[in-house]
C-alpha positions, -999 to 999 in steps of 0.1 A, spaced: -562 279 600 -576 291 632 -566 327 642 -576 345 674 -563 375 693 -559 375 731 -541 394 759 -513 381 779 -494 402 805 -509 433 789 -495 426 755 -516 419 725 -505 387 707 -517 364 680 -525 328 684 -523 308 652 -528 270 651 -519 244 625 -494 268 608 -472 253 581 -442 273 595 -439 249 623 -424 221 602 -399 245 587 -362 243 597 -366 275 618 -391 258 640 -395 222 650 -365 208 631 -341 234 647 -351 224 683 -326 198 697 -352 180 719 -371 173 687 -341 166 665 -344 128 666 -382 126 659 -394 114 625 -417 136 602 -449 121 614 -440 128 650 -429 163 641 -463 170 624 -482 157 655 -464 183 677 -467 210 650 -504 208 652 -503 220 688 -481 251 681 -493 286 689 -477 318 674 -471 349 695 -455 382 686 -437 408 707 -424 444 700 -389 454 707 -384 461 744 -414 439 755 -409 412 781 -415 376 769 -409 360 803 -404 375 838 -384 359 866 -405 341 890 -433 337 866 -450 304 863 -442 291 828 -462 265 811 -446 263 776 -415 259 754 -408 290 732 -392 287 698 -376 319 684 -391 321 648 -380 357 640 -359 383 657 -338 381 688 -341 384 726 -319 385 757 -322 363 787 -309 382 818 -312 386 856 -302 411 882 -272 406 904 -274 414 942 -261 449 936 -288 456 909 -267 451 878 -281 434 847 -264 402 839 -271 389 805 -271 351 803 -279 344 766 -290 359 733 -317 340 716 -320 343 678 -339 325 651 -341 288 657 -332 291 694 -356 280 722 -361 283 759 -384 267 785 -379 231 774 -375 221 810 -411 233 816 -424 204 794 -414 177 819 -413 196 852 -431 223 873 -408 252 875 -409 290 876 -387 312 853 -353 319 867 -346 349 844 -362 375 823 -364 374 785 -367 406 766 -371 413 729 -342 430 713 -362 436 682 -396 426 670 -400 389 677 -422 361 664 -424 330 684 -438 294 682 -452 282 715 -460 247 727 -481 245 759 -471 220 785 -506 206 790 -511 198 753 -477 183 750 -482 160 781 -514 146 764 -493 138 733 -467 120 754 -494 97 770 -506 88 735 -471 84 720 -446 74 748 -418 68 723 -415 106 718 -410 110 755 -380 85 754 -363 103 726 -368 137 743 -354 124 776 -323 111 758 -318 145 741 -322 164 774 -296 142 789 -271 151 761 -279 188 765 -271 186 803 -238 170 795 -228 197 770 -239 224 794 -217 210 822 -187 209 798 -194 245 788 -196 257 824 -163 240 832 -145 258 804 -160 291 810 -146 294 846 -110 292 834 -111 315 803 -97 350 803 -114 382 792 -98 382 757 -109 345 751 -145 353 763 -148 384 741 -134 365 711 -158 336 716 -188 360 719 -177 377 685 -174 343 669 -208 334 682 -223 366 669 -205 360 636 -223 327 631 -257 341 640 -256 376 626 -226 378 602 -226 382 565 -197 377 541 -184 408 523 -153 413 502 -134 429 531 -143 401 556 -173 393 578 -197 420 586 -216 416 619 -247 436 631 -242 433 668 -274 425 688 -261 443 718 -245 476 726 -211 479 743 -229 480 777 -250 450 767 -218 430 758 -202 440 791 -234 427 810 -232 395 789 -195 389 798 -198 402 833 -171 429 830 -170 466 829 -181 486 798 -147 503 797 -130 469 795 -151 459 764 -143 492 747 -106 488 755 -105 451 743 -123 460 710 -100 489 705 -70 465 710 -84 440 684 -89 470 660 -53 481 665 -41 445 658 -61 445 625 -84 417 636 -116 437 635 -127 472 622 -155 491 641 -178 507 616 -203 521 643 -216 512 677 -236 482 664 -216 471 633 -181 456 631 -162 439 604 -140 409 612 -109 412 590 -88 384 604 -111 354 614 -82 330 621 -66 353 646 -99 359 663 -105 321 665 -70 317 681 -79 344 707 -112 326 714 -94 292 716 -117 276 690 -88 264 667 
């Protein structure tokens, strides 16, 4: 294994090549654009992987920055966000283990349209565009599979955006809690315990509503016996079926 330290954006990172982690489910097999590739093709891409680490609060990507790679979340979580015209933070997505971003950079020449900030210590697997394009010249069948998968992703995104525009606040909050349950929840005798990746203000920024509205809606869910708030970052889902009904996922 080759290991070297370097600086990027003022942050010390680690570059590790030919790491066995990259054929693990949390890396290459969890990335949708690689999901149709066979093991031999996966291993060819895994040999090009670099590892980078960030501390909580550090910026992985800045808006407007020239990006030359796809980033796979190996450990930790991060938020993608941008600022509205009036200076408010709008959270676009929460990336957790197995998520990825920047896949469009593999096949086009774009700058980042949002910031990505570590919510906790993060380890990532990075695939550079220049190396990947060399691989495509050598194995064009990989490009065909990836183009097909990107087309499927665009279709799913369009459907999600159409449904998002007509959902009320209750449904959006319920859907977010269901999402957090699948990513951060653990089963306990009383229900499903969730360590929230965001504060109340962060949830408000994610949903595009006021913090007071988030607090009021969570209190309402608690009064109805659907959740129980243990502290600011931990809640217990006690009635999953009712929460799914509110989210419109049943």
